[in-house]
C-alpha positions in Angstrom: 111.9 127.4 126.1 111.7 125.6 122.7 115.1 124.8 121.4 114.1 126.0 118.0 113.4 129.5 119.3 116.6 129.6 121.3 118.6 128.4 118.3 117.0 131.1 116.1 117.9 133.8 118.7 121.5 132.6 118.8 121.6 132.6 115.0 120.2 136.1 114.9 122.9 137.3 117.4 125.6 135.7 115.3 124.2 137.2 112.2 124.5 140.7 113.7 127.9 140.0 115.1 129.4 138.4 112.0 128.0 140.7 109.3 130.8 142.0 106.9 132.5 144.9 108.5 134.3 148.0 107.3 137.0 149.5 109.5 138.1 153.1 109.8 140.9 154.5 112.0 140.4 158.0 113.3 143.3 159.8 115.1 142.5 162.5 117.6 142.6 166.0 116.1 143.0 167.5 119.6 144.1 166.2 123.0 144.9 167.8 126.3 146.7 166.9 129.5 144.8 168.7 132.2 146.7 169.5 135.4 145.7 171.3 138.6 146.9 174.6 137.1 145.0 174.0 133.9 145.6 172.6 130.4 149.3 171.7 129.8 150.7 174.2 127.3 153.6 174.3 124.8 154.7 171.4 122.6 154.4 168.9 125.4 150.8 169.7 125.8 150.0 168.3 122.3 152.9 166.0 121.7 152.0 163.9 124.7 148.9 162.6 126.5 149.3 161.9 130.2 147.2 160.5 132.9 148.8 160.8 136.3 147.4 160.2 139.8 147.5 162.4 143.0 150.9 161.1 144.0 152.4 163.5 141.3 151.1 166.7 143.0 151.0 169.6 140.6 151.8 167.3 137.7 148.7 165.1 138.4 146.5 165.0 135.3 143.7 163.6 133.3 143.6 163.4 129.6 140.9 164.5 127.0 140.9 163.3 123.4 138.7 164.6 120.7 138.0 162.8 117.4 136.4 164.0 114.1 134.5 160.9 112.7 132.9 162.7 109.8 135.3 161.2 107.2 134.8 157.7 108.6 131.1 158.1 108.4 131.4 159.1 104.8 133.4 155.9 104.1 130.7 153.8 105.8 128.0 155.6 103.8 129.9 154.8 100.6 130.3 151.2 101.6 126.8 150.4 102.7 124.6 153.3 101.6 123.8 156.5 103.4 122.8 155.7 107.0 122.5 152.0 106.2 125.1 150.9 108.7 125.5 150.5 112.4 128.5 150.6 114.7 129.8 147.1 115.3 132.7 147.9 117.6 134.8 150.8 118.9 138.4 150.3 120.1 140.6 152.9 121.7 144.2 152.7 120.5 147.0 154.3 122.5 150.7 154.3 121.9 153.1 154.4 124.9 155.6 157.3 124.9 157.3 156.7 128.1 159.3 159.1 130.4 161.4 158.7 133.5 158.3 159.3 135.7 156.1 156.7 133.9 154.5 154.3 136.4 152.0 151.4 136.4 148.5 151.9 137.7 144.8 152.1 137.0 143.1 154.3 134.3 139.4 154.9 133.8 137.8 155.8 130.5 134.7 158.0 130.1 132.5 159.2 127.3 131.2 162.8 127.3 128.9 164.6 125.0 130.7 167.9 125.6 132.5 168.5 122.4 132.9 172.3 122.8 134.9 173.0 125.9 138.3 174.3 125.0 141.2 171.9 125.1 143.8 174.6 124.7 144.5 177.6 126.9 142.6 179.6 128.0 140.4 176.7 129.1 138.2 176.2 132.2 139.5 172.6 132.6 141.3 171.7 135.9 142.4 168.6 137.6 140.9 168.5 141.1 142.5 166.0 143.5 139.6 166.5 146.0 137.1 165.2 143.5 136.4 161.7 142.2 136.7 161.5 139.3 139.4 164.2 139.1 137.8 165.9 136.2 134.5 166.7 138.1 132.7 169.0 137.7 134.3 169.9 134.3 132.4 167.1 132.5 129.2 166.7 134.5 127.7 164.3 131.9 130.7 162.0 131.7 129.7 158.3 131.7 132.0 155.5 132.7 133.0 153.2 129.9 135.8 150.9 131.3 138.9 150.5 133.4 142.3 149.1 132.6 145.7 148.6 134.2 148.4 150.5 132.5 151.7 148.6 132.3 154.8 150.3 131.1 156.5 148.3 128.4 158.4 150.5 126.0 157.8 153.6 123.9 156.0 152.6 120.7 154.0 149.8 122.4 150.4 149.9 121.2 147.5 149.3 123.6 144.0 148.5 122.4 140.9 148.8 124.6 137.4 147.7 123.6 134.9 150.4 124.3 131.9 148.9 122.5 131.1 145.7 120.7 128.0 144.0 119.2 125.8 142.1 119.7 125.4 143.4 123.2 127.5 146.4 124.4 126.8 145.9 128.1 126.6 149.3 129.6 124.7 152.5 128.7 127.8 154.6 128.2 128.9 152.2 125.4 125.6 152.6 123.7 125.8 156.4 124.0 129.2 156.3 122.4 127.9 154.3 119.5 124.9 156.6 119.1 127.2 159.6 119.2 129.3 158.2 116.3 126.2 157.6 114.2 124.5 160.9 115.0 127.3 163.4 115.5 130.7 164.2 113.9 132.8 164.8 117.0 133.5 162.3 119.8 135.2 163.2 123.1 136.7 160.8 125.6 138.2 161.5 129.0 140.8 159.3 130.6 141.3 159.8 134.3 143.5 158.3 137.0 142.1 155.3 138.7 145.0 154.9 141.2 147.1 157.5 143.0 150.4 156.2 141.6 149.6 155.8 138.0 151.5 157.8 135.3 150.3 156.5 131.9 152.3 158.4 129.2 151.1 158.2 125.6 151.8 159.9 122.3 149.6 162.9 121.5 148.2 163.8 118.1 151.1 166.0 117.3 153.8 163.5 118.2 156.6 163.3 115.6 157.2 159.5 116.1 154.0 157.8 117.1 150.3 158.1 116.4 148.2 159.9 118.9 145.0 158.5 120.5 143.0 156.7 117.8 139.5 155.2 117.5 139.3 152.1 115.5 135.6 151.9 114.4 134.1 148.9 112.7 130.8 149.4 110.9 128.4 146.7 109.6 125.3 146.8 107.4 122.0 147.2 109.2 120.5 143.6 109.5 117.1 142.8 107.9 114.1 143.5 110.3 113.4 139.8 110.8 116.9 139.3 112.2 116.3 142.0 114.9 112.9 140.4 115.6 114.4 137.0 116.2 117.2 138.4 118.3 114.7 140.4 120.5 112.3 137.5 120.9 115.1 135.2 121.8 116.7 137.5 124.4 113.2 138.1 126.0 112.7 134.3 126.3 116.2 133.8 127.7 115.5 136.5 130.3 112.2 134.9 131.2 113.8 131.5 131.6 116.4 132.8 133.9 113.8 134.6 136.0 111.8 131.3 136.3 115.0 129.4 137.4 115.7 132.0 140.1 112.2 131.8 141.4 112.3 128.0 141.3 
């Protein structure tokens, strides 16, 4: 592959990745802790956001968080022009609100297009220990985004998890998340237990002390068409060169 073409492709990728960005923080306007008996009710159901594995029996749970991104999109439109922006990155921010039962373990994050199912009682949502993931079949379209290991530190500890980032997001669910932000006003995420002993305990949107689940969204201006053309051509050539090396 000519070095000049490869250099142009790299430059195009860097142009997309390093374009001036505008950030918005969107706190969840709803969240739910879903247990075998249904959505957790009362103040604890909205003040906290828990993901607990099967070791916790009837208290096992997955979490659902719902975000209204309409105000953030209006800010992006004002900064770059209506629709003249793209999603550069999406980070999920969670704040620990620990309890006596808090325990380390794995958590899986999913994106779903279901923005309508009720997150307050009465709700059809149930945690099912016999299913994997534990929210099946409640969110049949849920697509896996990422996994992380919850580590208890102290209440107020902020955790940031990258869900999407340019120039290449990496997995279809991440692209679907970015498309949903651009084309819809509501975003819904599901956090489920990845290990049986996990008890990840976070502040909910109604917590009096800490912020609830929050999306940190960075937007960037849409690059010029020639930048996309260079990036696409370069990536095709890189892929072709790799294929040739494998055959060789």
